[in-house]
C-alpha positions as CSV (number, residue, x, y, z in Angstrom):
1,X,-231.5,-71.5,-36.7
2,X,-233.4,-73.5,-34.3
3,X,-237.2,-73.0,-32.9
4,X,-236.7,-70.2,-31.0
5,X,-235.0,-68.0,-33.7
6,X,-237.9,-69.4,-36.0
7,X,-240.6,-68.3,-33.5
8,X,-238.8,-64.7,-33.3
9,X,-239.4,-64.6,-37.3
10,X,-242.8,-65.9,-37.0
11,X,-243.8,-62.8,-34.9
12,X,-242.3,-60.6,-36.7
13,X,-243.8,-59.0,-39.7
14,X,-241.4,-60.9,-42.4
15,X,-243.9,-63.3,-44.4
16,X,-241.2,-64.4,-46.9
17,X,-238.2,-66.8,-45.7
18,X,-235.7,-68.2,-47.4
19,X,-234.5,-71.4,-45.8
20,X,-231.1,-73.2,-47.8
21,X,-230.1,-76.4,-46.4
22,X,-229.5,-79.9,-47.8
23,X,-231.1,-81.6,-43.7
24,X,-235.0,-81.3,-45.5
25,X,-236.2,-83.8,-42.9
26,X,-234.6,-82.1,-40.3
27,X,-235.9,-78.8,-41.5
28,X,-239.8,-79.8,-41.9
29,X,-239.3,-81.1,-38.3
30,X,-238.4,-77.9,-36.3
31,X,-240.9,-76.0,-39.0
32,X,-243.8,-78.4,-38.1
33,X,-243.1,-78.0,-34.0
34,X,-242.4,-74.4,-34.4
35,X,-245.7,-73.7,-36.3
36,X,-247.4,-76.6,-33.7
37,X,-246.3,-74.4,-30.4
38,X,-247.4,-71.3,-32.2
39,X,-250.7,-72.6,-32.9
40,X,-250.4,-71.1,-36.6
41,X,-251.9,-74.0,-39.3
42,X,-249.0,-75.2,-41.7
43,X,-249.0,-76.6,-45.1
44,X,-246.0,-78.2,-47.1
45,X,-246.0,-78.6,-50.9
46,X,-243.7,-80.2,-53.3
47,X,-243.8,-80.9,-57.2
48,X,-244.6,-84.5,-56.7
49,X,-246.9,-84.5,-54.2
50,X,-248.9,-81.6,-54.4
51,X,-249.9,-79.6,-51.2
52,X,-250.7,-81.2,-47.6
53,X,-250.8,-81.0,-43.9
54,X,-247.7,-79.9,-42.4
55,X,-248.2,-82.4,-39.4
56,X,-251.5,-83.6,-37.8
57,X,-254.8,-82.8,-37.7
58,X,-255.7,-80.8,-41.0
59,X,-257.5,-82.0,-44.4
60,X,-257.3,-80.4,-47.8
61,X,-259.9,-80.7,-50.1
62,X,-258.9,-81.6,-53.4
63,X,-255.1,-81.5,-52.5
64,X,-254.0,-82.8,-56.3
65,X,-255.2,-79.6,-57.6
66,X,-252.4,-77.8,-56.3
67,X,-249.1,-79.7,-57.7
68,X,-247.9,-76.3,-59.9
69,X,-246.3,-74.1,-58.7
70,X,-248.7,-71.5,-59.9
71,X,-251.7,-73.3,-58.8
72,X,-250.5,-73.9,-54.9
73,X,-249.6,-69.7,-55.1
74,X,-252.8,-69.1,-56.5
75,X,-254.5,-70.9,-53.3
76,X,-252.7,-69.7,-50.8
77,X,-253.4,-66.0,-51.9
78,X,-257.4,-66.9,-52.1
79,X,-256.9,-68.4,-48.3
80,X,-258.7,-66.2,-46.1
81,X,-257.6,-67.8,-42.9
82,X,-253.6,-67.1,-41.8
83,X,-251.5,-70.0,-42.0
84,X,-247.8,-70.8,-42.9
85,X,-246.8,-72.3,-46.3
86,X,-243.1,-74.7,-47.0
87,X,-242.6,-74.8,-50.3
88,X,-239.9,-77.3,-51.2
89,X,-237.7,-76.9,-53.9
90,X,-239.7,-74.2,-55.7
91,X,-236.3,-72.9,-56.7
92,X,-236.4,-74.2,-60.5
93,X,-239.8,-71.7,-61.0
94,X,-238.5,-68.6,-59.6
95,X,-237.2,-67.0,-63.0
96,X,-241.3,-67.8,-63.6
97,X,-242.7,-64.0,-63.8
98,X,-246.4,-65.3,-63.2
99,X,-244.8,-67.3,-60.1
100,X,-242.8,-64.2,-58.8
101,X,-245.8,-61.9,-59.2
102,X,-248.1,-64.4,-57.0
103,X,-245.5,-64.5,-54.1
104,X,-244.9,-61.3,-53.9
105,X,-248.8,-60.9,-54.0
106,X,-248.8,-62.8,-50.9
107,X,-245.6,-61.4,-49.4
108,X,-247.3,-57.9,-49.5
109,X,-250.5,-58.7,-48.6
110,X,-253.1,-56.0,-48.0
111,X,-256.3,-54.7,-46.5
112,X,-258.4,-57.5,-47.5
113,X,-255.7,-60.8,-47.3
114,X,-254.5,-62.7,-44.9
115,X,-251.2,-62.5,-43.2
116,X,-249.8,-65.8,-44.5
117,X,-245.9,-67.2,-43.7
118,X,-244.2,-68.5,-47.3
119,X,-241.0,-70.7,-46.4
120,X,-239.1,-71.3,-49.2
121,X,-237.2,-74.3,-48.6
122,X,-234.1,-75.6,-50.9
123,X,-230.8,-76.7,-51.1
124,X,-230.2,-73.3,-52.8
125,X,-232.0,-70.4,-53.0
126,X,-231.4,-67.2,-55.2
127,X,-234.1,-65.0,-55.3
128,X,-234.7,-62.4,-57.6
129,X,-234.2,-59.0,-56.4
130,X,-237.9,-58.2,-56.5
131,X,-238.4,-60.4,-53.9
132,X,-235.1,-60.5,-51.9
133,X,-235.6,-57.4,-50.4
134,X,-238.6,-58.7,-49.0
135,X,-237.1,-61.9,-47.6
136,X,-235.3,-62.9,-44.4
137,X,-232.5,-65.7,-45.4
138,X,-232.5,-68.1,-42.5
139,X,-229.9,-70.9,-42.0
140,X,-230.2,-74.8,-39.9
141,X,-228.0,-74.6,-36.9
142,X,-225.0,-76.9,-37.0
143,X,-224.6,-79.3,-34.2
144,X,-222.3,-78.2,-31.6
145,X,-219.6,-80.9,-30.3
146,X,-221.9,-81.9,-27.5
147,X,-224.1,-82.6,-29.9
148,X,-221.9,-84.2,-32.3
149,X,-220.8,-86.4,-29.5
150,X,-224.1,-87.6,-28.9
151,X,-225.1,-88.3,-32.6
152,X,-221.9,-90.3,-32.8
153,X,-222.4,-92.4,-29.7
154,X,-225.9,-93.0,-30.9
155,X,-224.3,-94.6,-34.2
156,X,-222.7,-96.6,-31.9
157,X,-225.2,-98.0,-30.0
158,X,-227.7,-98.8,-32.9
159,X,-224.8,-100.4,-34.8
160,X,-223.8,-102.8,-31.7
161,X,-227.4,-103.5,-31.3
162,X,-227.7,-104.5,-34.9
163,X,-224.8,-106.5,-34.9
164,X,-225.2,-107.8,-31.6
165,X,-222.2,-106.7,-29.8
166,X,-221.5,-105.2,-26.3
167,X,-220.1,-102.0,-27.4
168,X,-217.6,-100.3,-29.9
169,X,-213.7,-100.2,-29.4
170,X,-212.4,-96.8,-29.4
171,X,-210.4,-94.2,-26.8
172,X,-211.2,-90.8,-25.7
173,X,-208.7,-89.6,-28.7
174,X,-209.7,-91.0,-31.4
175,X,-213.7,-89.7,-30.3
176,X,-212.6,-86.7,-29.8
177,X,-211.0,-86.3,-32.8
178,X,-213.7,-87.8,-35.1
179,X,-216.1,-85.0,-33.4
180,X,-213.6,-82.0,-34.5
181,X,-213.9,-83.4,-38.0
182,X,-217.6,-83.8,-38.0
183,X,-217.8,-80.1,-36.6
184,X,-219.7,-78.1,-39.2
185,X,-221.7,-80.5,-41.1
186,X,-225.1,-80.8,-40.5
187,X,-226.9,-83.3,-38.7
188,X,-227.7,-85.9,-41.2
189,X,-224.1,-85.9,-42.4
190,X,-222.6,-86.2,-39.1
191,X,-224.7,-89.2,-38.5
192,X,-223.7,-90.8,-41.8
193,X,-220.1,-90.5,-41.6
194,X,-220.1,-91.5,-38.1
195,X,-221.6,-94.7,-38.9
196,X,-219.3,-95.3,-42.1
197,X,-216.4,-95.0,-39.5
198,X,-218.1,-97.4,-37.2
199,X,-219.1,-99.9,-40.0
200,X,-216.2,-100.9,-41.7
201,X,-214.3,-102.6,-38.4
202,X,-216.5,-102.0,-35.8
203,X,-214.4,-99.3,-33.8
204,X,-213.6,-95.7,-33.9
205,X,-210.0,-95.2,-34.7
206,X,-207.4,-92.7,-35.8
207,X,-206.7,-94.6,-38.9
208,X,-210.9,-93.8,-39.8
209,X,-210.2,-89.6,-39.8
210,X,-208.8,-89.8,-43.2
211,X,-211.5,-91.5,-44.7
212,X,-214.1,-89.2,-42.8
213,X,-212.1,-85.6,-43.8
214,X,-212.0,-87.1,-47.7
215,X,-215.7,-87.4,-47.2
216,X,-216.3,-83.8,-45.5
217,X,-215.0,-82.5,-48.4
218,X,-216.8,-84.1,-50.7
219,X,-219.9,-83.1,-49.7
220,X,-218.7,-79.7,-49.6
221,X,-218.9,-79.6,-53.5
222,X,-215.9,-77.2,-53.9
223,X,-213.9,-79.5,-56.7
224,X,-212.7,-77.4,-59.3
225,X,-211.6,-74.3,-57.0
226,X,-210.9,-75.6,-53.5
227,X,-208.6,-79.3,-53.7
228,X,-208.2,-81.9,-50.9
229,X,-204.8,-83.0,-51.3
230,X,-204.7,-86.3,-50.7
231,X,-200.8,-86.5,-50.3
232,X,-198.9,-84.5,-47.9
233,X,-195.5,-84.5,-47.5
234,X,-193.1,-84.9,-44.1
235,X,-190.1,-82.1,-43.2
236,X,-187.7,-85.2,-43.9
237,X,-188.9,-84.7,-47.2
238,X,-188.1,-81.1,-47.2
239,X,-184.2,-80.1,-47.6
240,X,-182.9,-77.4,-46.1
241,X,-186.3,-74.6,-44.5
242,X,-184.2,-74.7,-40.9
243,X,-186.2,-71.6,-40.0
244,X,-189.3,-72.4,-41.2
245,X,-188.9,-76.3,-39.3
246,X,-187.9,-74.2,-36.1
247,X,-190.6,-71.8,-36.7
248,X,-193.7,-75.0,-37.3
249,X,-192.6,-76.8,-34.2
250,X,-192.5,-73.8,-32.0
251,X,-196.4,-73.4,-33.2
252,X,-197.3,-76.8,-33.5
253,X,-199.4,-77.1,-30.5
254,X,-200.9,-73.8,-30.9
255,X,-203.5,-74.4,-33.7
256,X,-205.2,-77.2,-32.6
257,X,-205.2,-77.0,-28.5
258,X,-208.1,-75.2,-27.2
259,X,-206.2,-73.8,-23.9
260,X,-203.9,-71.7,-26.1
261,X,-205.6,-68.3,-27.2
262,X,-204.0,-66.9,-29.7
263,X,-203.9,-68.9,-33.1
264,X,-201.2,-69.0,-35.7
265,X,-202.6,-67.3,-38.1
266,X,-200.3,-67.8,-41.5
267,X,-197.4,-67.4,-43.4
268,X,-196.1,-66.6,-46.9
269,X,-193.6,-68.5,-48.6
270,X,-192.4,-66.1,-51.9
271,X,-189.1,-66.7,-53.8
272,X,-187.5,-68.5,-56.7
273,X,-189.5,-70.9,-58.9
274,X,-188.9,-74.6,-58.0
275,X,-186.9,-73.8,-54.6
276,X,-189.4,-75.9,-52.8
277,X,-192.7,-73.9,-51.9
278,X,-195.3,-76.5,-52.6
279,X,-193.7,-79.0,-50.9
280,X,-192.7,-76.8,-47.8
281,X,-196.5,-76.2,-47.9
282,X,-197.8,-80.0,-48.0
283,X,-195.0,-80.7,-45.2
284,X,-196.6,-78.3,-42.9
285,X,-199.8,-80.0,-43.0
286,X,-197.9,-83.8,-43.1
287,X,-196.4,-82.5,-39.7
288,X,-199.3,-81.4,-38.1
289,X,-201.3,-83.8,-38.9
290,X,-203.8,-81.6,-40.5
291,X,-206.3,-82.0,-44.0
292,X,-204.5,-79.8,-46.3
293,X,-206.9,-77.3,-48.9
294,X,-205.4,-75.9,-52.1
295,X,-207.0,-72.8,-53.1
296,X,-206.7,-72.7,-56.9
297,X,-206.5,-69.0,-57.4
298,X,-206.6,-69.0,-61.4
299,X,-209.5,-70.9,-60.9
300,X,-211.9,-68.5,-58.9
301,X,-212.5,-66.4,-61.9
302,X,-216.1,-66.4,-63.8
303,X,-217.0,-64.9,-66.9
304,X,-220.1,-64.2,-64.7
305,X,-220.4,-60.7,-62.5
306,X,-220.5,-61.6,-58.7
307,X,-219.6,-65.2,-59.2
308,X,-215.8,-64.8,-59.0
309,X,-216.4,-63.4,-55.8
310,X,-219.0,-66.2,-54.7
311,X,-216.3,-68.6,-56.0
312,X,-213.8,-67.2,-53.0
313,X,-216.8,-66.7,-50.2
314,X,-217.9,-70.6,-50.6
315,X,-213.8,-71.6,-50.7
316,X,-213.2,-69.7,-47.5
317,X,-216.7,-70.5,-46.0
318,X,-215.7,-74.3,-46.8
319,X,-212.1,-73.6,-45.1
320,X,-214.0,-72.7,-41.8
321,X,-216.3,-75.8,-42.2
322,X,-212.9,-78.1,-42.6
323,X,-211.3,-76.3,-39.6
324,X,-208.7,-77.3,-37.8
325,X,-206.8,-77.3,-41.5
326,X,-204.6,-75.9,-43.8
327,X,-205.5,-73.7,-46.7
328,X,-202.6,-73.1,-48.7
329,X,-203.6,-70.3,-51.4
330,X,-200.8,-71.5,-54.2
331,X,-199.5,-68.5,-56.4
332,X,-201.6,-65.9,-55.0
333,X,-200.6,-62.9,-57.1
334,X,-202.4,-64.6,-60.1
335,X,-205.7,-64.2,-58.2
336,X,-205.2,-60.7,-56.3
337,X,-202.6,-58.8,-58.7
338,X,-205.1,-55.9,-60.4
339,X,-204.9,-55.1,-63.9
340,X,-206.5,-52.4,-66.3
341,X,-209.2,-55.3,-67.6
342,X,-210.8,-56.9,-64.8
343,X,-213.1,-54.3,-63.8
344,X,-212.6,-54.0,-60.2
345,X,-212.5,-58.1,-59.8
346,X,-209.2,-58.5,-58.5
347,X,-209.9,-55.8,-55.4
348,X,-213.2,-57.3,-54.6
349,X,-211.6,-60.3,-54.3
350,X,-208.9,-58.6,-52.0
351,X,-211.4,-57.0,-49.8
352,X,-213.5,-60.2,-49.4
353,X,-210.0,-62.1,-48.3
354,X,-208.6,-59.6,-46.0
355,X,-212.3,-59.0,-44.3
356,X,-212.0,-62.8,-43.5
357,X,-208.7,-63.2,-42.4
358,X,-209.4,-60.2,-40.0
359,X,-212.5,-61.2,-39.2
360,X,-212.1,-65.7,-38.9
361,X,-212.3,-67.2,-35.0
362,X,-211.8,-71.1,-37.0
363,X,-208.5,-72.1,-36.4
364,X,-207.8,-72.3,-40.2
365,X,-203.9,-71.6,-40.6
366,X,-202.5,-69.9,-44.3
367,X,-199.8,-70.9,-46.3
368,X,-199.7,-68.5,-49.4
369,X,-197.1,-69.2,-52.0
370,X,-195.9,-66.9,-54.4
371,X,-193.3,-66.8,-57.1
372,X,-193.7,-62.4,-57.4
373,X,-194.5,-60.9,-54.6
374,X,-194.3,-57.3,-56.4
375,X,-197.8,-58.0,-57.6
376,X,-199.3,-58.6,-54.3
377,X,-201.2,-55.6,-53.1
378,X,-199.5,-53.5,-50.2
379,X,-202.8,-54.3,-47.9
380,X,-202.2,-57.8,-47.9
381,X,-198.5,-57.3,-47.0
382,X,-198.9,-55.3,-44.0
383,X,-198.2,-56.9,-40.2
384,X,-201.2,-58.8,-38.7
385,X,-202.0,-60.2,-42.1
386,X,-199.4,-63.5,-42.2
387,X,-197.4,-64.6,-38.7
388,X,-194.2,-64.0,-41.2
389,X,-193.1,-63.8,-44.5
390,X,-190.6,-66.1,-45.8
391,X,-187.9,-66.0,-48.4
392,X,-187.0,-69.0,-50.1
393,X,-183.7,-68.7,-51.5
394,X,-181.3,-70.8,-53.3
395,X,-179.8,-73.9,-51.4
396,X,-176.7,-73.6,-50.4
397,X,-174.2,-77.1,-51.0
398,X,-175.1,-78.5,-47.9
399,X,-178.9,-78.8,-48.5
400,X,-178.3,-79.3,-52.5
401,X,-176.6,-82.2,-50.9
402,X,-179.7,-83.3,-48.9
403,X,-181.8,-82.6,-52.0
404,X,-179.9,-85.3,-54.4
405,X,-179.7,-87.7,-51.4
406,X,-183.7,-87.5,-51.6
407,X,-184.4,-87.9,-55.1
408,X,-182.0,-90.2,-55.5
409,X,-183.6,-92.6,-52.6
410,X,-186.9,-91.7,-54.2
411,X,-186.0,-93.7,-57.6
412,X,-184.2,-96.6,-55.5
413,X,-180.8,-95.4,-56.1
414,X,-178.3,-95.8,-53.4
415,X,-177.1,-92.6,-52.5
416,X,-174.3,-93.7,-50.0
417,X,-172.5,-94.4,-53.4
418,X,-172.6,-91.4,-55.1
419,X,-170.4,-88.4,-53.8
420,X,-172.9,-86.4,-52.6
421,X,-170.9,-83.2,-52.2
422,X,-169.1,-82.9,-55.4
423,X,-172.4,-83.0,-57.2
424,X,-173.9,-80.6,-55.1
425,X,-170.7,-78.4,-55.8
426,X,-171.5,-79.1,-59.6
427,X,-175.2,-78.2,-58.7
428,X,-174.4,-74.3,-57.5
429,X,-176.9,-71.9,-58.3
430,X,-179.3,-74.9,-58.7
431,X,-183.3,-75.0,-57.2
432,X,-184.7,-78.3,-56.0
433,X,-186.6,-78.7,-58.8
434,X,-183.4,-78.6,-61.4
435,X,-181.7,-81.1,-59.2
436,X,-184.9,-83.6,-59.4
437,X,-184.5,-83.1,-62.9
438,X,-181.1,-83.7,-63.5
439,X,-181.6,-87.0,-61.6
440,X,-184.2,-88.2,-64.0
441,X,-182.3,-86.9,-66.9
442,X,-179.3,-89.1,-65.5
443,X,-181.7,-92.1,-64.9
444,X,-183.2,-91.7,-68.6
445,X,-179.6,-91.4,-70.2
446,X,-178.3,-94.5,-68.2
447,X,-181.3,-96.8,-69.4
448,X,-180.6,-95.8,-73.1
449,X,-177.2,-97.0,-72.3
450,X,-178.7,-100.4,-70.3
451,X,-176.4,-99.1,-67.5
452,X,-177.2,-98.8,-64.0
453,X,-176.7,-94.6,-63.0
454,X,-173.8,-93.7,-62.0
455,X,-172.2,-89.7,-60.8
456,X,-171.2,-89.2,-64.2
457,X,-174.8,-89.7,-65.8
458,X,-175.7,-87.0,-63.0
459,X,-172.7,-84.7,-63.5
460,X,-173.3,-84.6,-67.2
461,X,-176.9,-83.7,-66.9
462,X,-176.3,-81.1,-64.2
463,X,-173.2,-79.3,-66.8
464,X,-176.4,-79.4,-69.7
465,X,-178.8,-77.8,-67.8
466,X,-178.7,-74.1,-68.0
467,X,-180.4,-73.2,-64.2
468,X,-182.6,-70.4,-64.0
469,X,-180.0,-68.4,-61.8
470,X,-178.4,-68.0,-64.7
471,X,-181.0,-67.5,-67.7
472,X,-182.7,-64.8,-65.1
473,X,-179.7,-64.0,-63.1
474,X,-180.8,-59.9,-63.2
475,X,-184.6,-60.7,-61.7
476,X,-183.0,-63.3,-59.2
477,X,-180.6,-60.5,-57.7
478,X,-183.2,-58.1,-57.7
479,X,-185.4,-60.2,-55.9
480,X,-182.7,-61.4,-53.5
481,X,-181.8,-57.8,-52.8
482,X,-185.5,-56.8,-52.5
483,X,-185.9,-59.9,-49.7
484,X,-182.6,-59.3,-47.7
485,X,-183.9,-56.3,-44.7
486,X,-188.1,-57.6,-45.7
487,X,-188.4,-61.3,-45.1
488,X,-187.1,-63.8,-42.9
489,X,-185.1,-66.9,-44.7
490,X,-186.8,-69.8,-44.7
């Protein structure tokens, strides 16, 4: 919302406006300017300060009488001269029948009542149904890239003046990336995070960006459903996945650079459990240098009607705000597979997700992982939803040797001293997770004997393990057969 949008609403017949924002100061400034230009008397109310003029030139008689919500609404209802009233943080009182009735009386007006404008201003507003149909919901406009850049430069000048330095250190690339990371935040948060990036060392560098991204996510308050993954991986940490790596390298520039029109949408990774799908999702974020958000599909569900869908909408909205980013939908089948007892919730979730996937304009790259693709609805699988569907199969012998080397080196064991090819042959049918666990078991066994790990320890741990490919041989064979003609091997 800007001044022009509000001016149009003031000239409409809508008497009730619901304005959700954390940036109360900026909202009041915009409202004050707009009401003054429209030559409409305006007042503001809060529980702590009662009723007061919004701006200058207005007076109230005995303002202390109007601190309670019912008192101020009764006062507004009795006023004969049309005016605008901004009610700050009235949301806790919207379950009071008297408050609801008074707002409705003022909103509906009547032959002997003035045509007032009511603005309900709060960080979140859930209007009762009897008020919602009469209200218009408005939001403050988010600053453009040019405005963000101006705010950053303003904070830089202010910091330099206070600290008596000529100018802060930066370069155009770091400044551009900072603007990208601050996109989607309101003005006050842009100022605060920009100041934080500058104040730590008097400079704006790429080293500031991870902290800015983390702070930006924490402001959105979606912990529990959407998680910010602080540790990502690199493709060097991922053995195999040659086709996926080549596919990603070909699209690396397309997601973040504005001169490329068609942005990559995402990939679906499915296959055997423990095959490395989660690690691949982290590696995509690592090689592209983008923040990784993990959407916990199981945590979306809420016992209250409509809250599950709201959780998904808020999560997707946050992903848009954090863009460019990677949105990792972990075990997506847990949230979208339909059942007889979910009262259609999974279908509503699917509809919300498909609509967002089709209409989003922001560079959010989806990485969906699934252990059981048969549970996914066909609407999600059709061409155009994802750029590609990759099947994560059991690793071949060369990949198993690479996985062994990675996990040995990670634990301080020189892999050169190990016959990796022989151990990889013994690990035939193992997933990456099972190979890692064999290395861990070998370390425990060697520690119990107070010896260093040797190839016999690793081989013995593998021989004592029944891999998933043996335990669930029939299911794995069916999955491999299904994927043979329907997906690309990762």
